[in-house]
N, C-alpha and C positions, 0 to 999 in steps of 0.2 A: 767436507762441506767444499763443496765448487770453488771455483775462483770470485765468480760473481757473488755469491752468497756471503766470502770473508771479504768483499770490496764493498759490499753493502754495509756488514758490519763494525767494517772500519768508520764509515760515514757515520753511521749512527753513532759510536762511540766519540768523534769529533764532536758531533752534533751536542751529545750529553754534557760533556767537557764544556765546551763555549755557553750552555746556559748555565752549568754549574758557576764559572767564572763569573758570567754577566751578574749573578744572584749574589755571587759573594764580594764582588765589586759596587754592588748596589749597599752592602753592609757596612763595607767600609768606608762611604762616602761620610757619612756624620762625624766618625772619629775623626779622619782627616780634617774636617773644615773647623775642628774645634780650638781657638786661638790659644786656650790655656793648655790643649795636649791630653786634657784628663786629669788636671791636677784640681778640680773642682771636686773631684770624688775626694777630696783629703782631706783630713781634718790637720789645721794649720799647724798644730804639736809636732804633727808627723815629719814637716818640712825643715825640722833643726836638729842638729844633733850636738848637743856640749855646745861649742861655740861655732858652729858650721850652720850654713845657710844653703837651703835646696832650693832650687827651683826648675820648674819645668818652661823650655823655654821650644817655639815653634822655628826659630832660626837663633846663629848667633852673632854678636858683633866680630867683627875683624881680630881685636883683641883677645877675645874668648877665643873664635876659631883657632888662632895660633897658640893659644893655650894649651887648648884640648890637644889639638895637633903633636905637641913636643911631649905631653905626658905619653900619648898615643905611639910616637915615634920611640922614645925612652922605653916604653912597656913591650913593644913590641916587634919592633926591626931585626933583631937577633931571631926570634921564632920563626920571622916569614923568610927570611934570608936563607934558613938550613931546610925549606919547601920550596916544592916544585914552582910554586906562584912567586917568590922571590919577594924584596920590599920593593913595592911602587909607591914613593910620596906623591905623585899627582894624580893618582888614582885615589890616596887615601884622602888627600884633601877634597876632592872632587866629590867624595862620597859623605863628606861632611858638610859639604855644601849644597848638595841635594835637595831639590823643592822637597820631596817627601820625607825630610828627614826632621827629628825632631828630637828633643835633647832635655834630660834633668843634669845638673849643673851644681856641684857642690863648691861653696867658695868658703875661705877662711879671710874675713873682712872683704877685701875685693880681689884677692888670690883664688886662682880656679885650682882646685885640689885633686878634684873626681869629675867623671861626667861619664854619662850614657848616651850613647846613640841608639834609640829604636824607630821604628815607623809601623804602620799600621797597613797589614799587605795580606798576601796569601803565603799559603806555607809551599806552595811549590808552584814554581814558574808553568811545567808542564802538565802536571795533573792534580789541579788542586783542589783539596779538599773542605779548608776550613778556610775564615777569617783568624787573624791572629797579629800580637803585638810581637813583633819580631825585635828582639836586640840586637843590635851590629855590635856593639862596642860596650864594654863595661871596664873603666881604666879607670885606678886610683894612683895617684902619684905616690914614689916609693916611700917616702918620710911618712906616708898616713896608711900604707897599708896593715892588715891585721886590724883596724880600730873600728871593725864593722859597718863602715862607710859602703860597701859596697854590698852586704845584705841588706841595709837599708833600704838603699836605692831599688833593688832587687824586690822587696816585699812592697813597695810604693806603684812600682811596676804592673806586680800581681794585683793590687789592688784597684788599679786602673783596668786593666784588663777586665778583672771580672766586673765593675763598676758598667764597661762598656758592653757586657754580655761577650765578649769576643771567646773564644773557644779554648784560645792558650798563650800561652807566653812561651817564646822560643828564645834559644840562644845558640851558639856556636862555638866551640870552642876547640884550640888546640888539646891532643889529649896531653900534653907536658902541662898542663896551667888546671890538672885536677885537684891538686892542691890547695887554688884557691875558689873552687866552684862555691857560692855562697848559699848557708844551709836555709833549705826550705819547710823544716819537720813543724813551723808552727804556722805555717801559712794553709788556709783551705783552699786557695787557687790553684787551676792546673796550671803546670809548670812542667816544660821538658828542656831538656839540655841535649845536643847534640856534639859529639867530639869528634873532631877531624883532624888526619893528619900528623903522626907523631911526630918529634922535631926532629928523631932519628932514621925512620923511614918512609914516613908516608903513608902510611896504612892507617884507615879509616872505620870507623867505629861509631857506636852511638848509644844512648845510656839513658837513663829515667832517675829524676827523683821520687820523694814520696808524693801522692797526689797527682801522679802524671795524667797529662793530656795521652791519648792514643799517639803512637810513634808515628809523625808522620811520612815515616819512609821506612815501612815493615820490610820490606823487600832487601832492607840494608844496601841497597843502590846509592851511592854517595849523590843524587840529582839534587837534592835543595839544600846540600853543605858545601858543594865547591864544582858549581857546575857555571865557572863564569864569573864575569865581574860581580853582579847581581846578587851572587847567592856565595861567594868568599867566605870563608869563614873570619869572623870579626876577631874580636880578641877579649880576654879577661884578664885581668888581674887586680884583685881585691885583697 
């Protein structure tokens, strides 16, 4: 293949990627506009776990943002500090305050005990293939871990993703958090987990749960796992 042919092929590929991106962004327009963040697909009974109340919220109040950040910092600071990214509290606060951020908040009376930060977005910045519900954070306060809150929240997000006809619910986690991965064996929704960066070494890997959607990064290249601030791994402690 000559230089001109290679150049033309690259141009066509860029055009194809641009068209695909535009089509996927259009699919995400409606989910992003939902004031209830998709909670309308859920039965009210699912929004309670014992004495805990679960709510879907498009933004966080200042007290709730502070409470969520405290849980995030308590759970994840040490894991970030032993990885190449380091712990950047300013960046993490900015992520929680981003206009595209959506939240599931779990409260014991008025006290936040767990939360999920998710977004409706493309599965990959450079070569998008599908519109997904991307879970940036799933965090449970230490005193409430092991109680099934994380599993319930992920189940609700899977129902929302299915209700919106999104192709996948995605979550990236540190490999050191494998013990905290929520079970999805009772769910029929597509779900994919990417693991990234062992706390001890920095190696990246990918994995899937039952009924997985296609691995969005089959090459193994950690593009949408850790390619900068928009795709840094989030966290899971549930």
